C-alpha positions, 0 to 999 in steps of 0.5 A, spaced: 730 576 345 736 573 343 738 566 341 741 562 346 748 562 344 749 568 341 747 571 348 752 566 351 757 568 346 756 576 347 762 579 349 760 586 350 755 589 355 754 596 358 756 595 366 749 596 369 749 598 377 746 594 382 747 599 387 745 606 383 749 610 389 755 606 387 757 610 381 762 606 376 763 601 381 761 593 380 761 588 385 766 583 386 764 576 387 766 571 392 764 564 390 765 559 396 763 552 395 763 546 399 763 539 398 758 534 401 755 539 405 748 538 408 745 544 412 748 541 418 749 549 420 747 553 426 744 558 422 740 552 419 737 550 426 742 545 427 742 544 435 750 542 436 753 545 430 759 550 431 759 554 425 760 562 427 762 564 421 756 561 417 752 564 422 755 571 421 754 571 413 747 569 414 746 575 418 749 579 413 745 576 407 739 571 406 739 564 408 735 560 403 732 554 407 729 550 401 735 550 396 736 544 392 742 541 387 740 538 380 743 532 381 747 529 387 754 528 385 759 533 385 761 533 377 754 534 374 751 538 380 757 543 379 757 543 371 749 544 372 751 550 376 756 554 372 752 553 366 746 555 368 743 549 365 740 542 367 743 536 367 739 533 361 741 539 357 748 539 358 748 531 358 752 531 364 750 525 369 756 522 371 763 524 373 767 523 367 763 527 362 764 535 360 759 539 358 763 542 352 762 535 349 755 537 348 755 545 348 763 547 346 761 554 345 757 555 351 759 561 356 760 559 363 758 563 369 765 565 371 767 566 363 761 570 363 764 575 368 771 574 365 768 577 358 765 583 362 772 585 365 772 581 371 778 577 373 776 570 374 780 565 378 778 558 381 782 556 387 780 549 390 775 545 388 770 549 383 769 543 378 769 536 379 776 535 382 779 528 379 777 527 371 777 531 365 770 535 367 775 538 372 778 543 367 775 548 363 780 553 361 775 558 358 772 560 364 778 563 368 783 568 367 789 564 370 790 557 371 786 554 377 790 553 383 789 546 388 784 544 383 787 537 384 787 535 391 789 528 392 796 528 394 796 524 400 800 529 405 794 534 403 789 529 406 792 526 412 797 528 417 798 522 422 804 517 421 799 511 421 795 514 415 801 517 411 804 510 411 799 507 408 800 506 400 792 506 398 789 513 396 783 511 401 786 510 408 782 511 415 775 514 414 777 519 420 783 523 423 784 528 428 791 529 428 794 535 432 796 540 427 795 547 424 789 548 419 794 549 413 796 542 414 791 540 409 789 542 402 783 546 404 788 550 409 792 551 403 786 553 399 785 558 404 792 561 404 792 562 396 785 565 396 787 570 402 793 572 397 788 573 391 784 578 395 790 582 397 792 582 390 785 584 387 785 589 393 791 592 390 789 592 383 782 594 384 780 590 378 773 587 379 774 579 381 770 573 380 773 569 385 771 561 386 774 558 392 772 551 393 773 547 400 773 540 399 771 538 406 766 535 409 768 530 404 771 524 406 775 522 409 773 526 415 780 529 417 780 535 421 785 538 426 784 536 433 781 542 436 775 542 431 774 535 434 775 537 441 769 542 440 764 537 440 762 532 445 760 525 441 755 523 446 751 530 444 751 529 437 744 527 435 743 519 433 741 518 426 733 520 425 732 513 421 736 507 420 732 503 415 731 503 407 725 507 406 719 502 406 717 500 399 722 504 395 725 500 389 732 498 389 734 503 384 733 508 389 737 505 395 743 503 391 750 505 395 755 509 391 760 505 393 764 510 396 765 510 404 766 502 403 773 503 400 776 506 407 780 501 411 776 502 417 769 501 414 766 494 412 764 492 405 757 491 408 755 497 410 749 494 415 755 492 419 758 498 421 758 498 428 754 504 432 760 506 435 763 507 428 757 511 426 758 515 432 765 517 430 763 518 423 758 523 425 763 526 430 768 527 424 763 530 419 761 536 424 769 537 426 770 538 418 764 543 418 767 547 424 774 546 420 772 549 414 767 554 418 774 557 421 777 558 414 771 561 411 771 566 417 779 568 415 776 570 408 770 574 411 776 577 415 780 578 409 775 582 405 774 587 411 781 588 412 782 590 405 776 594 405 772 590 400 766 587 404 762 593 402 763 592 395 763 584 394 757 579 393 759 573 397 755 567 395 756 560 399 753 554 397 754 546 397 754 542 391 749 537 394 747 534 401 750 527 404 747 521 408 750 519 414 747 512 415 740 515 415 735 511 411 740 506 411 744 510 406 751 513 406 754 519 402 750 521 396 748 519 389 740 518 390 734 523 390 732 523 397 732 530 401 738 529 405 742 528 398 738 533 394 738 539 399 744 544 400 746 550 404 745 556 400 747 563 403 747 570 399 750 576 401 749 582 397 751 589 399 745 594 400 740 588 400 734 591 403 733 585 408 739 582 412 739 576 416 733 574 413 731 566 412 727 565 405 723 558 405 722 559 397 724 553 393 731 555 389 736 551 385 743 551 384 741 552 377 739 559 379 745 562 381 748 564 374 742 569 373 742 571 380 749 573 380 749 576 373 743 580 375 746 582 382 752 585 378 748 589 373 750 584 368 744 582 362 742 576 364 743 571 358 737 568 355 736 561 355 738 559 362 734 554 365 734 558 372 731 564 375 734 570 378 733 570 386 734 577 386 727 579 388 728 574 394 733 579 397 728 584 398 722 580 399 724 573 402 717 571 403 714 573 396 711 567 392 716 563 388 717 557 385 712 551 386 717 546 386 724 544 385 727 539 381 733 534 381 734 527 378 739 521 379 740 515 374 742 508 375 744 502 370 740 496 371 746 492 374 752 496 375 753 499 382 755 506 378 752 508 372 755 511 366 752 517 362 745 517 363 744 510 365 739 505 363 734 508 368 733 515 370 729 517 377 726 524 376 724 528 382 720 534 385 720 537 392 713 541 393 711 544 400 709 537 402 711 532 398 717 529 394 715 525 388 720 520 384 719 517 378 723 512 375 723 511 367 727 507 362 731 511 359 730 508 352 722 507 352 720 513 357 716 507 361 715 509 368 718 503 372 717 505 379 714 511 383 716 514 390 711 519 394 714 521 401 709 526 405 713 531 409 708 533 413 707 526 416 714 523 414 719 528 414 725 523 414 722 519 408 721 512 411 715 510 407 714 510 400 706 512 399 706 511 392 702 505 392 697 507 397 690 508 395 688 515 399 694 518 396 692 517 389 690 524 388 697 527 390 700 522 386 697 524 380 698 531 381 705 530 382 706 526 376 703 532 372 707 537 376 713 533 373 710 532 366 710 540 366 717 541 368 721 546 371 718 552 367 711 550 369 713 551 377 716 558 375 712 564 379 706 566 375 708 574 377 
């Protein structure tokens, strides 16, 4: 076994083959990210979502039904993923911190591929797109494109919204404009052009394509709004904060409140506006579904589909008023659970659904192994490649995520004053809020997904739950290593 950083800095490795019949060939990687996307997709069983291209990819690969991020906000989630390390290791818990402040010599996932002869490129939002944490030049062969997506004319199209000076304008818009009006359309065009170039050069590529939707504002061309009958979109499954949950767990992220048509007090959002917001979220999903379809079509057009791994992931989930919460930035299921679909050429099982617990931190070792590269030692994820051939095999016993809070501020800095550590097991979600300095346990949450799948009642204080509470406290103490499969 090699020390962590000697492996992470290792520049040379034999190019092993994942498919022994493809002599001297390495798979390309199309690495497609979505911002604020929860699994509201038809292939995940959503009853109204119109997502033919997500479904198409799922039919070609493996859909992971129980995939989780490590910290439910953009920057820490994405940096954890591309480093293969968990937030406490890279010391990134907020939107401003870069992992290289702690680990300057670390080799990221795209950098590892670059070091092994791949052309690595990022188009759109792969890292967090509005602070120092969005930049990481060592990861890429060439400078990223559209990594900063905040110009107003890329976000809105209606004259009313374009006339507003503030960054945040209306929370929704459905102008009758072409797909390529907005930044995600421009990202798609640039990614199509990149695939054309790679097809000509025949050099293996790691192409990260980051779509910003369905992130707020819920802006999509009118035709995607028209796909849905608003009255058919399901209402919220829950409306109130979980009973007996601590205040730390329920704090707003102060994100949606900044839009001009949203009241500052979120409990004052009208039911009509809530229906509009939920409609807009689905419209944005169908919009990026169409863009995904263009990328899949381009791979087929350039005869690259049989040589390319497609890895599709959301950086964290999202609340649309459920549990009385909006957006992300908490430890609940709706924020922690993400869509994850992986399609690898010649995998034995296609169109399979795996209920194994997997985490975004697992993608680094998975993609390395799937491309025949040595898995660097010291990563804190587990390669999922065995699940591609046996999706129902015994796997992890829990998934881990966390979220920090300050005692008084709405938004935390660094690790905050209190860290909420959470685990998801087959039946329960357990959260333990610890004072950062003393490690004293301040509050506990326990939700029984068998009887309460929407996490509406914290049962940590109920006497008959004492055994389950104790067992989950031990699982959390054992950490992610203790949850790994035994064989």
